[in-house]
C-alpha positions as CSV (number, residue, x, y, z in Angstrom):
1,M,-6.1,-28.7,-15.9
2,R,-5.5,-25.6,-13.8
3,R,-1.9,-25.7,-13.6
4,F,-1.8,-25.2,-17.0
5,L,-3.9,-21.7,-16.8
6,P,-0.9,-19.6,-16.2
7,L,0.8,-21.3,-19.7
8,A,-2.6,-20.7,-21.3
9,A,-2.7,-17.0,-20.2
10,L,0.7,-16.2,-21.6
11,A,-0.1,-17.8,-24.6
12,F,-3.2,-15.6,-25.3
13,L,-1.1,-12.6,-24.4
14,V,1.6,-13.2,-26.7
15,M,-0.8,-14.2,-29.4
16,A,-2.3,-10.6,-28.7
17,A,0.9,-8.9,-29.0
18,F,1.7,-11.0,-32.1
19,G,-2.0,-9.6,-33.5
20,G,-0.9,-6.2,-32.8
21,L,2.5,-6.0,-33.9
22,D,2.0,-7.7,-37.1
23,N,-0.8,-5.4,-38.0
24,I,0.6,-2.1,-36.9
25,R,2.5,-2.4,-40.4
26,G,-0.9,-2.1,-42.5
27,V,-2.0,1.4,-41.1
28,L,1.7,2.4,-41.5
29,I,2.2,1.5,-45.3
30,P,1.0,5.0,-46.7
31,A,3.5,6.5,-43.9
32,I,6.2,4.6,-44.9
33,R,6.0,4.9,-48.5
34,A,5.7,8.7,-48.4
35,D,8.9,9.1,-45.8
36,L,11.1,6.6,-47.8
37,S,9.6,7.8,-51.4
38,L,8.9,4.0,-52.2
39,S,7.2,2.5,-55.1
40,Y,4.6,0.2,-54.8
41,T,6.8,-2.4,-56.2
42,A,9.6,-1.5,-53.9
43,L,7.5,-1.9,-51.1
44,A,6.3,-5.3,-52.2
45,V,10.1,-6.4,-52.6
46,A,10.7,-5.4,-48.9
47,L,7.6,-7.1,-47.3
48,F,8.3,-10.4,-49.9
49,L,12.2,-10.2,-47.9
50,G,10.4,-10.2,-44.8
51,S,8.2,-13.0,-45.8
52,L,11.4,-15.0,-46.5
53,A,12.6,-14.2,-43.0
54,F,9.5,-15.1,-41.8
55,L,9.5,-18.6,-43.8
56,A,13.4,-19.0,-42.2
57,G,11.8,-18.6,-38.9
58,I,9.1,-20.8,-39.3
59,Y,11.6,-23.6,-40.9
60,S,14.1,-23.4,-38.2
61,G,11.6,-23.1,-35.5
62,G,9.9,-26.3,-36.9
63,Q,13.1,-28.0,-36.7
64,A,14.0,-26.9,-33.4
65,V,10.5,-27.3,-31.5
66,Q,11.2,-31.2,-30.9
67,S,14.6,-30.3,-29.6
68,Y,14.4,-27.2,-27.6
69,G,10.7,-26.9,-26.6
70,N,8.2,-24.0,-26.9
71,K,9.9,-21.9,-24.3
72,S,13.1,-21.5,-26.3
73,L,11.3,-20.6,-29.8
74,L,9.2,-17.8,-28.0
75,A,11.8,-16.3,-26.1
76,T,14.1,-16.2,-29.0
77,G,11.6,-14.7,-31.1
78,L,10.2,-12.1,-28.5
79,C,14.2,-11.2,-28.4
80,L,14.5,-10.6,-32.2
81,V,11.2,-8.5,-32.5
82,G,12.7,-6.4,-29.6
83,V,16.0,-5.7,-31.0
84,A,14.1,-4.9,-34.4
85,Q,11.7,-2.4,-32.6
86,L,14.7,-0.9,-31.0
87,F,16.6,-0.7,-34.5
88,V,13.7,0.6,-36.3
89,L,14.1,4.1,-34.5
90,G,17.4,4.5,-36.6
91,V,15.7,3.6,-40.2
92,R,15.9,6.5,-42.7
93,S,16.8,4.6,-45.9
94,Y,15.4,1.5,-48.2
95,P,18.1,-0.8,-46.9
96,T,18.0,-0.3,-43.1
97,F,14.2,-0.6,-43.7
98,V,14.6,-3.9,-45.4
99,L,17.1,-4.9,-42.5
100,F,14.4,-4.1,-39.7
101,I,11.6,-6.1,-41.8
102,V,13.7,-8.9,-41.9
103,V,14.9,-9.0,-38.5
104,F,11.5,-8.4,-37.1
105,N,9.5,-11.0,-39.5
106,L,12.2,-13.6,-38.2
107,G,11.3,-13.4,-34.8
108,I,7.8,-13.3,-35.7
109,G,8.2,-16.8,-37.2
110,L,9.8,-18.4,-34.7
111,F,7.0,-17.6,-32.1
112,E,4.5,-18.4,-34.5
113,I,5.8,-21.9,-34.5
114,G,6.4,-21.9,-30.8
115,L,2.7,-20.2,-30.4
116,N,0.9,-23.2,-32.6
117,A,2.7,-26.1,-31.3
118,L,1.8,-24.8,-27.6
119,G,-1.9,-24.7,-28.9
120,A,-1.6,-28.2,-30.2
121,R,-0.4,-29.5,-26.8
122,L,-3.2,-27.4,-25.2
123,F,-6.0,-28.4,-27.4
124,R,-5.8,-31.8,-28.2
125,E,-9.9,-32.1,-27.7
126,R,-12.0,-29.9,-30.3
127,A,-8.7,-28.9,-31.7
128,A,-10.3,-26.3,-34.2
129,T,-12.4,-24.7,-31.4
130,G,-9.4,-24.4,-29.2
131,M,-7.1,-23.0,-31.8
132,S,-9.9,-20.5,-32.5
133,I,-10.0,-19.1,-29.1
134,L,-6.2,-19.0,-29.0
135,H,-6.1,-17.2,-32.4
136,L,-9.2,-15.1,-31.1
137,F,-6.6,-13.0,-29.0
138,F,-4.5,-12.3,-32.3
139,G,-7.7,-10.4,-33.5
140,L,-8.0,-8.8,-30.0
141,G,-4.4,-7.5,-30.8
142,S,-5.1,-6.5,-34.1
143,V,-7.6,-4.1,-33.4
144,L,-6.0,-2.6,-30.6
145,G,-2.8,-2.3,-32.7
146,A,-4.7,-0.9,-35.4
147,Q,-6.4,1.9,-33.1
148,Y,-3.0,2.6,-31.6
149,A,-1.3,3.0,-34.9
150,G,-4.0,5.2,-36.6
151,A,-4.0,7.3,-33.6
152,L,-0.6,8.0,-33.3
153,I,0.4,8.2,-36.6
154,V,-1.7,11.4,-36.9
155,T,0.7,13.2,-34.3
156,E,4.1,14.4,-34.3
157,A,5.3,10.8,-33.8
158,G,6.9,9.3,-36.9
159,W,5.9,5.8,-37.9
160,Q,9.4,4.5,-36.4
161,E,8.4,5.5,-33.2
162,V,5.0,3.8,-33.7
163,F,6.7,0.7,-34.5
164,A,9.2,0.9,-31.3
165,F,7.0,1.9,-28.7
166,P,5.6,-1.6,-28.0
167,A,9.2,-2.8,-27.2
168,V,8.0,-2.3,-23.5
169,L,5.3,-4.9,-23.9
170,V,7.5,-7.2,-25.9
171,G,10.3,-6.9,-22.9
172,S,7.7,-7.6,-20.6
173,L,6.5,-10.8,-22.5
174,L,10.1,-12.0,-22.6
175,V,10.4,-11.7,-18.8
176,W,7.4,-13.7,-18.1
177,T,8.2,-16.2,-20.7
178,L,11.6,-17.0,-19.1
179,L,10.0,-16.9,-15.5
180,M,7.5,-19.6,-16.6
181,R,7.7,-23.5,-16.4
182,F,6.8,-25.1,-19.5
183,G,5.5,-28.4,-18.4
184,A,3.5,-31.1,-20.7
185,A,0.4,-29.8,-21.4
186,G,-2.5,-32.0,-22.8
187,T,-0.4,-35.1,-24.5
188,P,2.9,-34.5,-24.8
189,E,4.7,-34.2,-28.2
190,Q,7.8,-34.6,-27.6
191,G,9.2,-38.1,-27.7
192,E,5.8,-39.5,-29.5
193,G,7.2,-41.8,-32.1
194,E,9.8,-41.1,-34.6
195,R,10.9,-37.9,-34.7
196,T,10.3,-36.3,-38.3
197,G,12.3,-33.4,-40.1
198,V,10.3,-30.3,-41.3
199,V,11.3,-31.1,-45.1
200,R,10.1,-34.6,-44.7
201,T,6.7,-34.0,-43.9
202,L,6.4,-32.4,-47.5
203,R,6.4,-35.8,-48.7
204,D,2.9,-36.2,-47.6
205,G,0.3,-35.4,-50.0
206,L,-2.0,-34.1,-47.5
207,V,0.6,-31.5,-45.9
208,R,1.3,-30.5,-49.6
209,R,-2.3,-29.5,-49.9
210,L,-3.0,-28.2,-46.5
211,A,0.2,-26.0,-47.1
212,V,-1.3,-24.3,-50.3
213,L,-4.3,-24.1,-48.6
214,L,-2.9,-22.4,-45.6
215,G,-1.0,-20.3,-48.0
216,L,-4.1,-18.8,-49.8
217,I,-5.9,-18.1,-46.2
218,I,-3.0,-16.2,-45.1
219,G,-2.6,-14.4,-48.5
220,I,-6.0,-13.2,-48.2
221,E,-5.8,-12.2,-44.6
222,M,-2.3,-10.4,-44.8
223,G,-3.9,-8.9,-48.6
224,L,-6.6,-7.1,-46.7
225,A,-4.6,-6.4,-43.8
226,S,-1.5,-4.9,-45.9
227,W,-3.8,-3.1,-48.6
228,L,-7.0,-2.0,-46.9
229,V,-5.9,1.1,-45.5
230,N,-3.6,2.3,-48.3
231,Y,-7.0,1.3,-50.8
232,L,-9.2,3.5,-48.7
233,V,-6.7,6.5,-48.6
234,E,-5.7,6.5,-52.7
235,T,-9.0,5.7,-53.9
236,R,-11.9,7.0,-50.9
237,G,-9.8,9.8,-50.1
238,M,-9.7,9.2,-46.4
239,D,-6.7,10.2,-44.1
240,E,-4.8,7.3,-42.3
241,S,-6.6,7.8,-38.7
242,T,-10.3,7.3,-40.6
243,A,-9.0,4.2,-42.8
244,A,-7.7,2.9,-39.9
245,H,-11.0,2.9,-38.3
246,Y,-12.1,0.4,-40.9
247,F,-9.2,-1.5,-40.8
248,S,-9.8,-2.5,-36.8
249,G,-13.6,-2.9,-38.2
250,F,-12.3,-5.7,-40.1
251,Y,-10.4,-7.1,-37.1
252,G,-13.1,-6.3,-34.9
253,T,-15.7,-8.7,-36.8
254,F,-12.5,-11.0,-37.4
255,T,-12.2,-11.3,-33.3
256,A,-16.0,-11.8,-33.1
257,G,-15.9,-14.5,-35.8
258,R,-13.4,-16.3,-34.0
259,L,-15.3,-15.9,-30.9
260,L,-18.5,-17.1,-32.0
261,L,-17.8,-19.0,-35.3
262,G,-15.5,-21.6,-34.0
263,I,-18.4,-24.1,-33.3
264,L,-19.3,-24.4,-37.0
265,S,-16.0,-26.1,-38.0
266,E,-17.4,-28.9,-35.3
267,K,-20.7,-29.0,-36.7
268,L,-20.6,-28.5,-40.4
269,G,-16.9,-30.4,-41.0
270,Y,-13.6,-28.6,-41.0
271,T,-13.5,-28.4,-45.0
272,R,-16.9,-27.8,-45.5
273,T,-16.9,-24.5,-43.5
274,I,-13.6,-23.4,-45.1
275,A,-15.0,-23.5,-48.4
276,L,-18.4,-21.9,-47.4
277,L,-16.9,-19.1,-45.2
278,A,-14.0,-18.1,-48.3
279,I,-16.9,-17.8,-50.7
280,G,-18.6,-15.3,-48.0
281,A,-15.4,-13.4,-47.9
282,G,-15.0,-12.9,-51.6
283,A,-18.8,-11.9,-51.8
284,A,-18.1,-9.1,-48.8
285,V,-15.0,-7.8,-50.4
286,L,-16.6,-7.5,-53.8
287,A,-19.7,-5.8,-52.4
288,G,-17.2,-3.5,-51.0
289,L,-15.6,-3.0,-54.2
290,V,-18.9,-2.0,-56.3
291,I,-20.7,-0.3,-53.6
292,P,-18.2,2.8,-53.0
293,G,-20.2,4.3,-50.1
294,V,-20.3,1.4,-47.8
295,P,-16.6,0.9,-47.0
296,W,-17.8,-1.2,-43.8
297,L,-18.4,-4.1,-46.2
298,F,-14.8,-4.7,-46.1
299,A,-15.0,-5.0,-42.4
300,V,-17.7,-7.6,-42.9
301,S,-15.1,-9.6,-44.6
302,G,-13.2,-10.2,-41.3
303,A,-15.6,-12.5,-39.8
304,F,-15.5,-14.9,-42.9
305,V,-11.8,-15.2,-42.7
306,S,-11.6,-15.3,-39.0
307,I,-11.8,-19.1,-38.5
308,L,-10.1,-20.2,-41.5
309,Y,-6.7,-20.4,-40.3
310,P,-7.2,-22.4,-37.0
311,T,-9.7,-24.5,-38.9
312,V,-6.9,-25.9,-40.8
313,M,-4.6,-26.0,-37.9
314,G,-7.2,-28.2,-36.3
315,I,-6.9,-30.4,-39.2
316,V,-3.4,-30.7,-38.9
317,I,-3.7,-31.7,-35.3
318,H,-6.2,-34.4,-35.8
319,Q,-4.4,-35.9,-38.8
320,F,-0.9,-35.7,-37.1
321,P,-1.4,-36.4,-33.7
322,R,2.8,-37.2,-33.3
323,N,5.1,-34.7,-34.2
324,T,2.4,-31.8,-34.7
325,G,4.9,-29.1,-34.3
326,T,7.2,-30.5,-36.8
327,V,4.3,-31.2,-39.1
328,M,3.0,-27.4,-38.6
329,G,6.3,-26.2,-39.6
330,G,6.1,-28.3,-42.9
331,V,2.5,-26.9,-43.5
332,L,3.6,-23.3,-42.7
333,L,6.9,-23.4,-44.6
334,P,5.5,-23.7,-48.2
335,A,2.1,-21.6,-47.0
336,V,4.4,-18.8,-46.4
337,V,5.9,-18.8,-49.9
338,V,2.3,-19.1,-51.2
339,T,1.6,-15.9,-49.6
340,S,5.0,-14.3,-50.0
341,I,4.7,-14.7,-53.9
342,G,1.0,-13.6,-54.1
343,N,1.4,-10.6,-51.9
344,S,4.0,-9.5,-53.4
345,L,2.3,-10.1,-57.1
346,V,-0.6,-8.0,-55.7
347,G,2.1,-4.9,-55.1
348,V,3.0,-5.1,-58.4
349,L,-0.3,-5.0,-59.7
350,H,-1.2,-2.0,-57.7
351,D,2.0,-0.2,-60.0
352,L,0.7,-1.9,-63.3
353,L,-2.9,-1.9,-63.1
354,G,-3.7,1.0,-60.4
355,V,-4.8,0.8,-56.9
356,Q,-8.3,-0.3,-57.8
357,L,-7.5,-3.6,-59.9
358,G,-4.9,-4.2,-57.9
359,F,-6.7,-4.4,-54.7
360,A,-9.6,-6.0,-56.3
361,S,-7.0,-9.1,-57.6
362,L,-7.3,-10.1,-54.0
363,L,-10.7,-11.8,-55.0
364,L,-8.8,-14.5,-56.3
365,Y,-7.9,-16.1,-53.3
366,P,-11.2,-16.7,-52.0
367,V,-12.2,-18.8,-55.3
368,A,-8.9,-20.6,-55.0
369,I,-9.5,-21.4,-51.4
370,A,-12.7,-23.0,-52.1
371,L,-11.8,-25.3,-54.8
372,L,-8.8,-26.4,-52.5
373,A,-10.8,-27.1,-49.8
374,G,-12.9,-29.4,-51.8
375,S,-9.9,-31.0,-53.0
376,T,-8.6,-31.8,-49.7
377,A,-12.0,-32.9,-48.5
378,K,-11.9,-35.6,-51.2
379,E,-8.2,-36.5,-50.1
380,I,-9.3,-36.8,-46.4
381,A,-12.2,-39.3,-47.5
382,R,-10.0,-41.2,-49.4
383,R,-7.5,-41.5,-46.7
384,R,-10.3,-42.6,-44.4
385,A,-11.7,-45.3,-46.6
386,G,-7.8,-46.8,-47.1
387,A,-7.6,-46.9,-43.2
388,A,-10.9,-48.7,-42.9
389,E,-9.7,-51.4,-45.4
390,A,-6.8,-51.6,-43.9
391,P,-6.8,-51.2,-40.1
392,A,-3.0,-51.4,-39.6
393,A,-2.4,-48.2,-41.9
394,P,-2.0,-44.9,-40.3
395,V,-5.6,-43.7,-39.0
396,T,-7.1,-40.5,-39.6
397,A,-8.3,-40.2,-36.1
398,G,-10.9,-37.5,-34.7
399,L,-11.9,-36.6,-38.4
400,E,-14.7,-39.1,-38.9
401,G,-18.1,-37.3,-39.4
402,R,-16.1,-33.9,-39.4
403,Q,-15.0,-33.6,-42.8
404,G,-16.3,-33.0,-46.4
């Protein structure tokens, strides 16, 4: 196993960079709006187009992972992100901002698939715990990224420079990726059984359920990441630097949750854990809204949100041991559509109903997550019962005793 440690270290560092880069945006939204004179709706449209680019990266990555491997996806994704970071220095208008967001998110989508497929190969046993550890570094990167952006945006640096400076880190990770040998880690994915296209995986009802569930989970996480700083600035009168501390607090508890709570999914069951933590996240956000003097309540919600995503990925790994990377693409593809539509509606509601009610609309996510987690548990139980009656049918190995 020691020979896989350099590969695991690379995965952890790229995930940390992913977290930092993806969440710098949330701190910079007020500055971007002011600099480009954007309405919330215009900003939501730009983010929606970026989500479509992320979707394109996920789809193409899911199709390519079996043929070209994780190394090619990670390297291509890092290249695109680096190009976008250099391009952003020239962004002075809405169209060029949209182009930047599109290229940036296309790259993020590619190495999202590459990282998750690599995690699936590294963590075959106790998949939810392993994926929680990998995604722990997303939280660490998010904390550092938010602190970096919050500290720099109050200086003479513009938001463009804040996005561009980490290009040095991205370039270093690209060189490391190109020099690294990507051998089989754990049980190799390539060559296991019949190769399946991303779209074909959506014929499976469980894949569709997991896709919507994951879309709602990414929606609550991205919604808080995208709109929390803006909410605190517009309704609580904070400056961006102060609001960034609470944003970092959200990802601080998020990171601690991924470090400490991953074992819950193995003890309580994957779907039960998802439902309970979704309810906890909703309660924390609601408390933050109705108790204005305690904005740290928003930060507490990060702990509840923390392991929802990797727990869904754990279900995917156990349910679909063959072509796992492609199935992840099949789950992520419609998940991003759900997230994109939801986050765009949140932006529109900010314009229609005001910042307070627009931000409060995020409470719909945890309710829907809890309900769908229950439906997913019933589908898994139905399959398990069917597998017991017909041993020759596909077996949902590894989930017995963990679900429900």
